[in-house]
Backbone and ligand atoms as CSV (ligand in chain L), in Angstrom:
chain,resi,resn,atom,element,x,y,z
A,1,UNK,N,N,-8.219,27.376,24.556
A,1,UNK,CA,C,-7.377,26.331,23.954
A,1,UNK,C,C,-8.184,25.062,23.722
A,2,UNK,N,N,-8.952,24.679,24.738
A,2,UNK,CA,C,-9.724,23.446,24.580
A,2,UNK,C,C,-10.788,23.597,23.508
A,3,UNK,N,N,-11.407,24.758,23.501
A,3,UNK,CA,C,-12.456,24.986,22.527
A,3,UNK,C,C,-11.855,24.942,21.125
A,4,UNK,N,N,-10.659,25.504,20.999
A,4,UNK,CA,C,-9.974,25.543,19.714
A,4,UNK,C,C,-9.713,24.118,19.219
A,5,UNK,N,N,-9.242,23.256,20.116
A,5,UNK,CA,C,-8.935,21.884,19.713
A,5,UNK,C,C,-10.180,21.157,19.226
A,6,UNK,N,N,-11.279,21.358,19.935
A,6,UNK,CA,C,-12.490,20.634,19.572
A,6,UNK,C,C,-12.984,21.089,18.201
A,7,UNK,N,N,-12.909,22.367,17.980
A,7,UNK,CA,C,-13.325,22.931,16.706
A,7,UNK,C,C,-12.438,22.378,15.599
A,8,UNK,N,N,-11.142,22.274,15.890
A,8,UNK,CA,C,-10.207,21.691,14.940
A,8,UNK,C,C,-10.584,20.261,14.600
A,9,UNK,N,N,-10.829,19.458,15.641
A,9,UNK,CA,C,-11.103,18.041,15.428
A,9,UNK,C,C,-12.269,17.858,14.468
A,10,UNK,N,N,-13.246,18.728,14.564
A,10,UNK,CA,C,-14.401,18.644,13.675
A,10,UNK,C,C,-13.966,18.932,12.239
A,11,UNK,N,N,-13.153,19.949,12.083
A,11,UNK,CA,C,-12.628,20.323,10.775
A,11,UNK,C,C,-11.836,19.153,10.179
A,12,UNK,N,N,-10.956,18.565,10.967
A,12,UNK,CA,C,-10.138,17.449,10.488
A,12,UNK,C,C,-10.994,16.253,10.098
A,13,UNK,N,N,-12.061,16.014,10.854
A,13,UNK,CA,C,-12.932,14.882,10.550
A,13,UNK,C,C,-13.572,15.067,9.175
A,14,UNK,N,N,-13.964,16.287,8.857
A,14,UNK,CA,C,-14.600,16.490,7.557
A,14,UNK,C,C,-13.560,16.409,6.438
A,15,UNK,N,N,-12.341,16.848,6.729
A,15,UNK,CA,C,-11.262,16.721,5.736
A,15,UNK,C,C,-10.953,15.238,5.502
A,16,UNK,N,N,-10.877,14.473,6.589
A,16,UNK,CA,C,-10.603,13.037,6.484
A,16,UNK,C,C,-11.697,12.345,5.671
A,17,UNK,N,N,-12.923,12.738,5.929
A,17,UNK,CA,C,-14.054,12.159,5.206
A,17,UNK,C,C,-13.923,12.442,3.704
A,18,UNK,N,N,-13.563,13.668,3.355
A,18,UNK,CA,C,-13.404,14.046,1.953
A,18,UNK,C,C,-12.287,13.251,1.284
A,19,UNK,N,N,-11.193,13.056,2.010
A,19,UNK,CA,C,-10.053,12.317,1.451
A,19,UNK,C,C,-10.469,10.885,1.137
A,20,UNK,N,N,-11.138,10.236,2.083
A,20,UNK,CA,C,-11.537,8.839,1.869
A,20,UNK,C,C,-12.573,8.733,0.750
A,21,UNK,N,N,-13.466,9.710,0.698
A,21,UNK,CA,C,-14.486,9.709,-0.344
A,21,UNK,C,C,-13.829,9.863,-1.721
A,22,UNK,N,N,-12.877,10.790,-1.810
A,22,UNK,CA,C,-12.162,11.011,-3.077
A,22,UNK,C,C,-11.414,9.744,-3.483
A,23,UNK,N,N,-10.775,9.086,-2.511
A,23,UNK,CA,C,-10.022,7.866,-2.802
A,23,UNK,C,C,-10.956,6.776,-3.315
A,24,UNK,N,N,-12.104,6.665,-2.672
A,24,UNK,CA,C,-13.078,5.654,-3.085
A,24,UNK,C,C,-13.535,5.914,-4.527
A,25,UNK,N,N,-13.754,7.184,-4.851
A,25,UNK,CA,C,-14.192,7.530,-6.204
A,25,UNK,C,C,-13.143,7.181,-7.245
A,26,UNK,N,N,-11.875,7.446,-6.902
A,26,UNK,CA,C,-10.780,7.126,-7.828
A,26,UNK,C,C,-10.735,5.621,-8.069
A,27,UNK,N,N,-10.868,4.850,-6.999
A,27,UNK,CA,C,-10.815,3.388,-7.129
A,27,UNK,C,C,-11.972,2.880,-7.990
A,28,UNK,N,N,-13.141,3.462,-7.784
A,28,UNK,CA,C,-14.300,3.044,-8.577
A,28,UNK,C,C,-14.107,3.383,-10.048
A,29,UNK,N,N,-13.583,4.579,-10.292
A,29,UNK,CA,C,-13.331,5.000,-11.673
A,29,UNK,C,C,-12.386,4.043,-12.388
A,30,UNK,N,N,-11.445,3.498,-11.637
A,30,UNK,CA,C,-10.471,2.583,-12.234
A,30,UNK,C,C,-10.945,1.132,-12.203
A,31,UNK,N,N,-12.181,0.942,-11.789
A,31,UNK,CA,C,-12.737,-0.400,-11.800
A,31,UNK,C,C,-12.095,-1.358,-10.810
A,32,UNK,N,N,-11.546,-0.811,-9.730
A,32,UNK,CA,C,-10.950,-1.662,-8.703
A,32,UNK,C,C,-12.071,-2.344,-7.910
A,33,UNK,N,N,-11.997,-3.658,-7.767
A,33,UNK,CA,C,-13.055,-4.363,-7.029
A,33,UNK,C,C,-13.210,-3.824,-5.613
A,34,UNK,N,N,-14.439,-3.835,-5.119
A,34,UNK,CA,C,-14.698,-3.191,-3.835
A,34,UNK,C,C,-14.089,-3.950,-2.652
A,35,UNK,N,N,-13.610,-5.187,-2.890
A,35,UNK,CA,C,-12.986,-5.899,-1.778
A,35,UNK,C,C,-11.458,-5.765,-1.794
A,36,UNK,N,N,-10.934,-5.041,-2.760
A,36,UNK,CA,C,-9.482,-4.828,-2.813
A,36,UNK,C,C,-9.070,-3.887,-1.690
A,37,UNK,N,N,-8.139,-4.347,-0.858
A,37,UNK,CA,C,-7.717,-3.534,0.280
A,37,UNK,C,C,-6.687,-2.494,-0.150
A,38,UNK,N,N,-6.726,-1.356,0.549
A,38,UNK,CA,C,-5.770,-0.290,0.264
A,38,UNK,C,C,-4.631,-0.370,1.280
A,39,UNK,N,N,-3.407,-0.291,0.767
A,39,UNK,CA,C,-2.251,-0.386,1.655
A,39,UNK,C,C,-1.800,0.988,2.140
A,40,UNK,N,N,-1.843,1.962,1.244
A,40,UNK,CA,C,-1.386,3.289,1.649
A,40,UNK,C,C,-2.017,4.389,0.816
A,41,UNK,N,N,-2.188,5.532,1.448
A,41,UNK,CA,C,-2.647,6.735,0.752
A,41,UNK,C,C,-1.572,7.799,0.919
A,42,UNK,N,N,-1.238,8.459,-0.209
A,42,UNK,CA,C,-0.312,9.582,-0.140
A,42,UNK,C,C,-1.147,10.858,-0.192
A,43,UNK,N,N,-0.965,11.688,0.819
A,43,UNK,CA,C,-1.787,12.890,0.925
A,43,UNK,C,C,-0.874,14.115,1.042
A,44,UNK,N,N,-1.209,15.153,0.310
A,44,UNK,CA,C,-0.462,16.406,0.422
A,44,UNK,C,C,-1.329,17.447,1.106
A,45,UNK,N,N,-0.737,18.105,2.080
A,45,UNK,CA,C,-1.490,19.113,2.812
A,45,UNK,C,C,-0.715,20.418,2.827
A,46,UNK,N,N,-1.357,21.462,2.359
A,46,UNK,CA,C,-0.717,22.764,2.388
A,46,UNK,C,C,-0.486,23.204,3.819
A,47,UNK,N,N,0.687,23.781,4.049
A,47,UNK,CA,C,1.013,24.214,5.400
A,47,UNK,C,C,0.045,25.274,5.895
A,48,UNK,N,N,-0.657,25.898,4.948
A,48,UNK,CA,C,-1.614,26.937,5.339
A,48,UNK,C,C,-3.037,26.408,5.461
A,49,UNK,N,N,-3.193,25.101,5.298
A,49,UNK,CA,C,-4.537,24.528,5.380
A,49,UNK,C,C,-5.040,24.481,6.815
A,50,UNK,N,N,-4.173,24.822,7.738
A,50,UNK,CA,C,-4.545,24.862,9.155
A,50,UNK,C,C,-5.145,23.548,9.624
A,51,UNK,N,N,-4.414,22.477,9.356
A,51,UNK,CA,C,-4.897,21.176,9.768
A,51,UNK,C,C,-3.962,20.594,10.812
A,52,UNK,N,N,-4.561,20.089,11.856
A,52,UNK,CA,C,-3.788,19.448,12.894
A,52,UNK,C,C,-3.566,17.991,12.474
A,53,UNK,N,N,-2.304,17.646,12.224
A,53,UNK,CA,C,-2.013,16.332,11.648
A,53,UNK,C,C,-2.410,15.175,12.550
A,54,UNK,N,N,-2.212,15.362,13.841
A,54,UNK,CA,C,-2.584,14.299,14.773
A,54,UNK,C,C,-4.089,14.027,14.689
A,55,UNK,N,N,-4.857,15.108,14.705
A,55,UNK,CA,C,-6.312,14.959,14.633
A,55,UNK,C,C,-6.725,14.349,13.306
A,56,UNK,N,N,-6.045,14.743,12.244
A,56,UNK,CA,C,-6.398,14.229,10.920
A,56,UNK,C,C,-6.124,12.728,10.841
A,57,UNK,N,N,-4.942,12.317,11.310
A,57,UNK,CA,C,-4.612,10.890,11.268
A,57,UNK,C,C,-5.597,10.084,12.107
A,58,UNK,N,N,-5.936,10.637,13.249
A,58,UNK,CA,C,-6.894,9.955,14.119
A,58,UNK,C,C,-8.234,9.820,13.406
A,59,UNK,N,N,-8.693,10.890,12.786
A,59,UNK,CA,C,-9.977,10.869,12.078
A,59,UNK,C,C,-9.938,9.874,10.917
A,60,UNK,N,N,-8.815,9.817,10.216
A,60,UNK,CA,C,-8.684,8.880,9.092
A,60,UNK,C,C,-8.792,7.438,9.593
A,61,UNK,N,N,-8.132,7.183,10.731
A,61,UNK,CA,C,-8.176,5.825,11.271
A,61,UNK,C,C,-9.590,5.449,11.710
A,62,UNK,N,N,-10.252,6.373,12.369
A,62,UNK,CA,C,-11.605,6.091,12.849
A,62,UNK,C,C,-12.564,5.872,11.677
A,63,UNK,N,N,-12.487,6.778,10.703
A,63,UNK,CA,C,-13.422,6.702,9.573
A,63,UNK,C,C,-13.150,5.523,8.643
A,64,UNK,N,N,-11.921,4.999,8.686
A,64,UNK,CA,C,-11.599,3.908,7.762
A,64,UNK,C,C,-11.961,2.539,8.337
A,65,UNK,N,N,-12.346,2.525,9.614
A,65,UNK,CA,C,-12.724,1.250,10.248
A,65,UNK,C,C,-13.841,0.568,9.471
A,66,UNK,N,N,-13.630,-0.700,9.181
A,66,UNK,CA,C,-14.669,-1.456,8.495
A,66,UNK,C,C,-14.743,-1.183,7.000
A,67,UNK,N,N,-13.821,-0.387,6.482
A,67,UNK,CA,C,-13.794,-0.127,5.042
A,67,UNK,C,C,-12.510,-0.716,4.461
A,68,UNK,N,N,-12.363,-0.583,3.168
A,68,UNK,CA,C,-11.155,-1.090,2.520
A,68,UNK,C,C,-9.905,-0.311,2.930
A,69,UNK,N,N,-10.110,0.818,3.599
A,69,UNK,CA,C,-8.975,1.645,4.016
A,69,UNK,C,C,-8.468,1.295,5.417
A,70,UNK,N,N,-9.171,0.391,6.067
A,70,UNK,CA,C,-8.768,0.040,7.424
A,70,UNK,C,C,-7.349,-0.530,7.423
A,71,UNK,N,N,-6.509,-0.015,8.324
A,71,UNK,CA,C,-5.139,-0.499,8.437
A,71,UNK,C,C,-4.182,0.096,7.415
A,72,UNK,N,N,-4.707,0.947,6.536
A,72,UNK,CA,C,-3.836,1.563,5.528
A,72,UNK,C,C,-2.899,2.568,6.184
A,73,UNK,N,N,-1.779,2.808,5.530
A,73,UNK,CA,C,-0.858,3.843,6.003
A,73,UNK,C,C,-1.258,5.165,5.374
A,74,UNK,N,N,-1.341,6.187,6.177
A,74,UNK,CA,C,-1.676,7.507,5.657
A,74,UNK,C,C,-0.402,8.339,5.669
A,75,UNK,N,N,0.208,8.444,4.494
A,75,UNK,CA,C,1.455,9.199,4.392
A,75,UNK,C,C,1.145,10.636,4.012
A,76,UNK,N,N,1.451,11.523,4.929
A,76,UNK,CA,C,1.091,12.919,4.729
A,76,UNK,C,C,2.335,13.761,4.483
A,77,UNK,N,N,2.297,14.533,3.399
A,77,UNK,CA,C,3.407,15.421,3.094
A,77,UNK,C,C,2.914,16.860,3.206
A,78,UNK,N,N,3.692,17.667,3.875
A,78,UNK,CA,C,3.316,19.070,4.031
A,78,UNK,C,C,3.881,19.883,2.869
A,79,UNK,N,N,3.023,20.650,2.229
A,79,UNK,CA,C,3.453,21.475,1.096
A,79,UNK,C,C,3.756,22.886,1.583
A,80,UNK,N,N,4.958,23.339,1.259
A,80,UNK,CA,C,5.374,24.684,1.651
A,80,UNK,C,C,4.562,25.726,0.884
A,81,UNK,N,N,4.072,26.725,1.572
A,81,UNK,CA,C,3.281,27.751,0.897
A,81,UNK,C,C,4.119,28.517,-0.133
A,82,UNK,N,N,3.496,28.803,-1.261
A,82,UNK,CA,C,4.163,29.564,-2.314
A,82,UNK,C,C,3.308,30.784,-2.661
A,83,UNK,N,N,3.964,31.925,-2.767
A,83,UNK,CA,C,3.261,33.167,-3.089
A,83,UNK,C,C,3.765,33.733,-4.406
A,84,UNK,N,N,2.948,34.537,-5.033
A,84,UNK,CA,C,3.370,35.182,-6.271
A,84,UNK,C,C,2.977,36.648,-6.233
A,85,UNK,N,N,3.911,37.476,-6.673
A,85,UNK,CA,C,3.633,38.907,-6.753
A,85,UNK,C,C,2.931,39.178,-8.072
A,86,UNK,N,N,1.775,39.833,-8.007
A,86,UNK,CA,C,1.012,40.068,-9.227
A,86,UNK,C,C,1.575,41.252,-10.003
A,87,UNK,N,N,2.425,42.027,-9.345
A,87,UNK,CA,C,2.985,43.177,-10.042
A,87,UNK,C,C,4.237,42.799,-10.829
A,88,UNK,N,N,5.202,42.114,-10.147
A,88,UNK,CA,C,6.465,41.808,-10.841
A,88,UNK,C,C,6.605,40.326,-11.181
A,89,UNK,N,N,5.681,39.497,-10.743
A,89,UNK,CA,C,5.722,38.085,-11.106
A,89,UNK,C,C,6.650,37.244,-10.257
A,90,UNK,N,N,7.316,37.847,-9.309
A,90,UNK,CA,C,8.233,37.113,-8.449
A,90,UNK,C,C,7.469,36.069,-7.628
A,91,UNK,N,N,8.052,34.860,-7.550
A,91,UNK,CA,C,7.435,33.807,-6.737
A,91,UNK,C,C,8.375,33.410,-5.616
A,92,UNK,N,N,7.829,33.189,-4.474
A,92,UNK,CA,C,8.670,32.772,-3.359
A,92,UNK,C,C,7.893,31.877,-2.403
A,93,UNK,N,N,8.653,31.098,-1.652
A,93,UNK,CA,C,8.030,30.215,-0.679
A,93,UNK,C,C,8.363,30.709,0.719
A,94,UNK,N,N,7.489,30.370,1.618
A,94,UNK,CA,C,7.670,30.790,3.003
A,94,UNK,C,C,7.442,29.581,3.893
A,95,UNK,N,N,8.395,29.326,4.740
A,95,UNK,CA,C,8.181,28.244,5.701
A,95,UNK,C,C,7.050,28.639,6.641
A,96,UNK,N,N,6.147,27.702,6.868
A,96,UNK,CA,C,4.990,28.024,7.696
A,96,UNK,C,C,5.422,28.555,9.058
A,97,UNK,N,N,6.558,28.055,9.536
A,97,UNK,CA,C,7.027,28.490,10.852
A,97,UNK,C,C,7.376,29.980,10.863
A,98,UNK,N,N,7.693,30.501,9.678
A,98,UNK,CA,C,8.085,31.900,9.589
A,98,UNK,C,C,6.886,32.838,9.530
A,99,UNK,N,N,5.716,32.267,9.327
A,99,UNK,CA,C,4.519,33.103,9.249
A,99,UNK,C,C,3.892,33.265,10.627
A,100,UNK,N,N,3.388,34.437,10.858
A,100,UNK,CA,C,2.640,34.646,12.095
A,100,UNK,C,C,1.369,33.813,12.054
A,101,UNK,N,N,0.923,33.370,13.197
A,101,UNK,CA,C,-0.338,32.636,13.256
A,101,UNK,C,C,-1.473,33.493,12.705
A,102,UNK,N,N,-1.361,34.780,12.957
A,102,UNK,CA,C,-2.401,35.697,12.502
A,102,UNK,C,C,-2.496,35.670,10.974
A,103,UNK,N,N,-1.334,35.690,10.328
A,103,UNK,CA,C,-1.311,35.671,8.861
A,103,UNK,C,C,-1.911,34.366,8.348
A,104,UNK,N,N,-1.540,33.250,8.999
A,104,UNK,CA,C,-2.078,31.949,8.594
A,104,UNK,C,C,-3.595,31.927,8.682
A,105,UNK,N,N,-4.106,32.495,9.746
A,105,UNK,CA,C,-5.565,32.519,9.913
A,105,UNK,C,C,-6.230,33.330,8.816
A,106,UNK,N,N,-5.608,34.440,8.480
A,106,UNK,CA,C,-6.174,35.282,7.432
A,106,UNK,C,C,-6.169,34.565,6.091
A,107,UNK,N,N,-5.056,33.857,5.814
A,107,UNK,CA,C,-4.963,33.144,4.547
A,107,UNK,C,C,-6.072,32.114,4.459
A,108,UNK,N,N,-6.366,31.504,5.607
A,108,UNK,CA,C,-7.371,30.456,5.615
A,108,UNK,C,C,-8.794,31.009,5.518
A,109,UNK,N,N,-9.056,32.009,6.327
A,109,UNK,CA,C,-10.445,32.466,6.439
A,109,UNK,C,C,-10.774,33.688,5.594
A,110,UNK,N,N,-9.748,34.474,5.288
A,110,UNK,CA,C,-10.003,35.691,4.519
A,110,UNK,C,C,-8.822,35.969,3.601
A,111,UNK,N,N,-8.680,35.151,2.540
A,111,UNK,CA,C,-7.514,35.271,1.669
A,111,UNK,C,C,-7.298,36.686,1.135
A,112,UNK,N,N,-8.373,37.418,0.965
A,112,UNK,CA,C,-8.238,38.785,0.467
A,112,UNK,C,C,-7.387,39.658,1.384
A,113,UNK,N,N,-7.454,39.330,2.671
A,113,UNK,CA,C,-6.761,40.155,3.654
A,113,UNK,C,C,-5.249,39.930,3.628
A,114,UNK,N,N,-4.842,38.810,3.002
A,114,UNK,CA,C,-3.420,38.486,2.962
A,114,UNK,C,C,-2.635,39.618,2.318
A,115,UNK,N,N,-3.248,40.203,1.301
A,115,UNK,CA,C,-2.558,41.259,0.565
A,115,UNK,C,C,-2.187,42.430,1.461
A,116,UNK,N,N,-2.951,42.590,2.505
A,116,UNK,CA,C,-2.667,43.705,3.405
A,116,UNK,C,C,-1.559,43.361,4.388
A,117,UNK,N,N,-1.228,42.067,4.485
A,117,UNK,CA,C,-0.292,41.660,5.527
A,117,UNK,C,C,1.066,41.225,5.006
A,118,UNK,N,N,1.135,40.829,3.745
A,118,UNK,CA,C,2.408,40.384,3.195
A,118,UNK,C,C,2.858,41.341,2.091
A,119,UNK,N,N,4.183,41.353,1.872
A,119,UNK,CA,C,4.726,42.179,0.803
A,119,UNK,C,C,5.654,41.353,-0.064
A,120,UNK,N,N,5.736,41.699,-1.333
A,120,UNK,CA,C,6.680,41.045,-2.223
A,120,UNK,C,C,8.101,41.394,-1.755
A,121,UNK,N,N,8.953,40.354,-1.577
A,121,UNK,CA,C,10.314,40.630,-1.114
A,121,UNK,C,C,11.156,41.341,-2.170
A,122,UNK,N,N,10.723,41.326,-3.430
A,122,UNK,CA,C,11.524,41.950,-4.475
A,122,UNK,C,C,11.120,43.401,-4.729
A,123,UNK,N,N,9.815,43.635,-4.939
A,123,UNK,CA,C,9.413,45.002,-5.298
A,123,UNK,C,C,8.608,45.690,-4.198
A,124,UNK,N,N,8.283,44.948,-3.162
A,124,UNK,CA,C,7.571,45.573,-2.051
A,124,UNK,C,C,6.086,45.719,-2.263
A,125,UNK,N,N,5.579,45.218,-3.402
A,125,UNK,CA,C,4.152,45.327,-3.688
A,125,UNK,C,C,3.341,44.484,-2.708
A,126,UNK,N,N,2.151,44.947,-2.430
A,126,UNK,CA,C,1.253,44.159,-1.589
A,126,UNK,C,C,0.265,43.375,-2.451
A,127,UNK,N,N,0.410,43.494,-3.756
A,127,UNK,CA,C,-0.521,42.824,-4.664
A,127,UNK,C,C,-0.040,41.390,-4.914
A,128,UNK,N,N,-0.269,40.516,-3.957
A,128,UNK,CA,C,0.248,39.152,-4.070
A,128,UNK,C,C,-0.864,38.128,-3.909
A,129,UNK,N,N,-0.578,36.932,-4.402
A,129,UNK,CA,C,-1.569,35.861,-4.272
A,129,UNK,C,C,-0.895,34.592,-3.766
A,130,UNK,N,N,-1.700,33.710,-3.212
A,130,UNK,CA,C,-1.198,32.430,-2.735
A,130,UNK,C,C,-1.301,31.439,-3.894
A,131,UNK,N,N,-0.166,30.900,-4.339
A,131,UNK,CA,C,-0.160,29.959,-5.457
A,131,UNK,C,C,-0.493,28.553,-4.969
A,132,UNK,N,N,0.169,28.136,-3.915
A,132,UNK,CA,C,-0.190,26.853,-3.322
A,132,UNK,C,C,0.138,26.850,-1.842
A,133,UNK,N,N,-0.430,25.862,-1.154
A,133,UNK,CA,C,-0.155,25.784,0.272
A,133,UNK,C,C,-1.406,25.841,1.132
A,134,UNK,N,N,-2.565,25.917,0.454
A,134,UNK,CA,C,-3.802,25.967,1.237
A,134,UNK,C,C,-4.687,24.733,0.997
A,135,UNK,N,N,-4.264,23.880,0.067
A,135,UNK,CA,C,-5.130,22.761,-0.312
A,135,UNK,C,C,-4.777,21.448,0.367
A,136,UNK,N,N,-5.740,20.559,0.342
A,136,UNK,CA,C,-5.519,19.178,0.733
A,136,UNK,C,C,-5.711,18.347,-0.530
A,137,UNK,N,N,-4.690,17.556,-0.888
A,137,UNK,CA,C,-4.784,16.776,-2.128
A,137,UNK,C,C,-4.468,15.315,-1.884
A,138,UNK,N,N,-5.238,14.482,-2.545
A,138,UNK,CA,C,-4.950,13.058,-2.531
A,138,UNK,C,C,-4.001,12.810,-3.703
A,139,UNK,N,N,-2.774,12.380,-3.410
A,139,UNK,CA,C,-1.788,12.219,-4.480
A,139,UNK,C,C,-1.798,10.826,-5.095
A,140,UNK,N,N,-1.840,9.801,-4.277
A,140,UNK,CA,C,-1.852,8.459,-4.850
A,140,UNK,C,C,-2.389,7.434,-3.873
A,141,UNK,N,N,-2.774,6.310,-4.443
A,141,UNK,CA,C,-3.353,5.224,-3.664
A,141,UNK,C,C,-2.571,3.957,-3.990
A,142,UNK,N,N,-2.122,3.255,-2.975
A,142,UNK,CA,C,-1.434,2.005,-3.220
A,142,UNK,C,C,-2.319,0.855,-2.726
A,143,UNK,N,N,-2.560,-0.119,-3.592
A,143,UNK,CA,C,-3.382,-1.258,-3.213
A,143,UNK,C,C,-2.533,-2.334,-2.552
A,144,UNK,N,N,-3.172,-3.099,-1.688
A,144,UNK,CA,C,-2.439,-4.101,-0.918
A,144,UNK,C,C,-1.917,-5.235,-1.785
A,145,UNK,N,N,-2.752,-5.715,-2.707
A,145,UNK,CA,C,-2.325,-6.874,-3.497
A,145,UNK,C,C,-1.353,-6.507,-4.601
A,146,UNK,N,N,-0.099,-6.905,-4.413
A,146,UNK,CA,C,0.868,-6.702,-5.470
A,146,UNK,C,C,1.008,-8.002,-6.251
A,147,UNK,N,N,0.663,-9.076,-5.578
A,147,UNK,CA,C,0.767,-10.416,-6.207
A,147,UNK,C,C,-0.421,-10.619,-7.137
A,148,UNK,N,N,-0.152,-10.554,-8.397
A,148,UNK,CA,C,-1.253,-10.695,-9.366
A,148,UNK,C,C,-1.183,-12.049,-10.074
A,149,UNK,N,N,-2.338,-12.534,-10.479
A,149,UNK,CA,C,-2.459,-13.727,-11.295
A,149,UNK,C,C,-1.987,-14.938,-10.571
L,1,ZN,ZN,ZN,6.921,42.076,-6.731
């Protein structure tokens, strides 16, 4: 258990780093001055991304120290996994709580194996794919200064 947590924390730290880097790039692309403070980041995380939210928030706070993201609110929304049957086209969502941990691990580390573990609820086919629910996405950035001019 302890080893698992530590391994997780490392994973979350790299995810947090990617999120902040992506946010910084977006701000630069939009010509936002480098001293403009960020008030909030909206982040979407697939329920199958296997991310520990506590560790992620902690990593975001640590990594944002001394940057324009310091003190920002990190609003995280969990995206329900969605699957699609490649045979009949049926799409369905599954609450992460309803999935076995084993299935979640396979989706994360060996997506090909998912086909062997899940079935289409309509036609029973095992030829299915994950449409969404495994990604981490930066949805929006809110800047602190609303008072302009
Ligand atoms: Zn089907």
